[in-house]
N, C-alpha and C positions, 0 to 999 in steps of 0.2 A: 504494500500500500504506500502510495506517495502522498505526502501531506503538503498542502499549499496554505500560505498565509492569507488571511482575509483582511479587508479594510472596512471599517465603519460598522462592524457587527459585534454582537456579544460573543459569538463563536470566534475564537482566535485562529483556528486552523480547520481545514476540511481535508480529510483523506479520501482518496478514491482509488478504486481498482476498475479499470475498463479493459475488456477483452473483446476483440472483434466488433468494436463500436457498440458494445452492450455494457451497461453498468452492472458490475458484479457486486460491488460493495461501496458504501459511503459511510464515513464516520466523521461526526462533528466534534471538535474539541471546544467545549463551552457551549453557550447558547441555552435555549429553553429545552431542557432534557427530553421531555415527552414529545415535544414537537419535532425535534431533530431526529429522534429515534423513529418516530412515525414516518417522517419524510424519507429517511434512509430505507426503511422497509418497503415503502411504496415504489421507490425508484429502482429497486433490484429487478433486473431483467429488461429494463427499458432501454431504448436506443438513445444514444447521446443527443442526436438532433432533436428528438422529441422532448427530452428533458430541458434542453436549452430553450426551446420554443415555449414550453409551459412555465418555466421559472424566471426567465429574464424580465427585468424591470419591476419585479415585486418589491415593494418598499415595506419598512417596518416602522410603525408609528410615525414620528417626524423625521426619520432617517431617510436619505435618498436611496438606500440599498437595504438588503436583508440577507439572511443566511441562504435562502433559496437563490436569490439574485447573484450572490457571490459564487455559489456552486455553478450556476449557468455561465458566469464569466470564466471560471476555472476550466470548465469543459470546453468552452469556445476557444480559449487560448491554447489549450494543451491537447485536445483530443479530436479536433475537427479535421 
């Protein structure tokens, strides 16, 4: 699993495993525990492009980004 630093979120890092353009595992370091575990579970088996499309530009409260948005950016920059 490779971990990536996040910016502007409670989660400080997000780890991902992608194989053949499919999400195998996601792990959030920090953030809202139940929400990040639930999100990680839902994403297993999804295509990278589908995850990017669904999660990009989601904001959290008054922040211009969110944990899902940061994951979309990580995927876009590293697995596209």
